[in-house]
N, C-alpha and C positions, 0 to 999 in steps of 0.2 A: 327418255327414261333410262336410267342406269341399266346395264345389261343383266344384272342380277335380280331385277324386278320385272314382273310380268304384268301386273295390274295396278291400278291406282283409283283413288276416289278424290273427288274435288267438289267443294261447294261453289256454286256460281250465283252471282247476284246480278239481276237485270231488271229493268223496268218495262212494264207492259200494261195495256188496258185490262188484261186479265193474266191469271197465272199461266195460262196456255200460251199467250203471246210472249210472256217473259221466258218461259221455258224454251220455246222455239228459237228465241233470240240466243239464248245460252247454247243450245244445241248447234246452231250454225256457227257460233264463235269457236266452240270446241272442235268442230269439223274443219274450220278454216285454219285452225292451229295444228291440224294433223292428228287429232286425238279421236279415237273411235269409241263411241258410247255404247256399252253393251246393256246397261240397265239405268233406269232413272229411279232412285230410291224415294220412297213415300214416307212421310208426307211432304209435300212442298209447302214451305212457309212463306207467309207474307210478312214483310217488315217495313216500317216506316223508315224512310231514308235517314231521318234524323237520329235513329237508334244505332246506327253503325258503330260508333265508339263504344257504347255499352255493350253491344253484341260481341265485338271482338275481345272485350275485357272478360266476358263470360266464356266464350268459346275457346279462345287461344291466348290466355293471359301472358304466357311466356314468349309469345311471338308477335306482340303488338307492333314492334319496330319493324317487322318484315311485311306489314300490311299497310294499305293506304290510310292516310289520316282522314278525319271526317270530312274536311273540305275537298280533299282529292276524290274521296269516294262519291260525294254528292256531285262534283263536277263530272266525273266519268259517267255515273248512271243517268244523270240528267241529259247528257249528250248522246245517250243511246249506246254506250259502251257496256260490255259485260265485264264485271270485276270477278276475278278468281279469289277464292279464299286459299287456304294452304292445301297443298297436295299431300295426300297420304298413299304411300306405295306399299305393296305386298306381294307375296307369292301365294297363290291359293292352295298350295300343297298341304 
């Protein structure tokens, strides 16, 4: 993270047999990337894998080119990977 930023938030996308399993997978990935999770924001949403393209058009229309394409997203999630959305950083002051 840049030195002038102290905290960040990120949407994570993972597959699991339940939201608990998917959340645990995302938390493990964040930890393995050296990121410390202080809070999990609620609610946790469920999304059909086929809805990715529409989801990013609604969530981040200006940043679509910075996110995986539908086929890349499906391949990553189906192979057990965690996909990160965009990082948002801030200082809580």
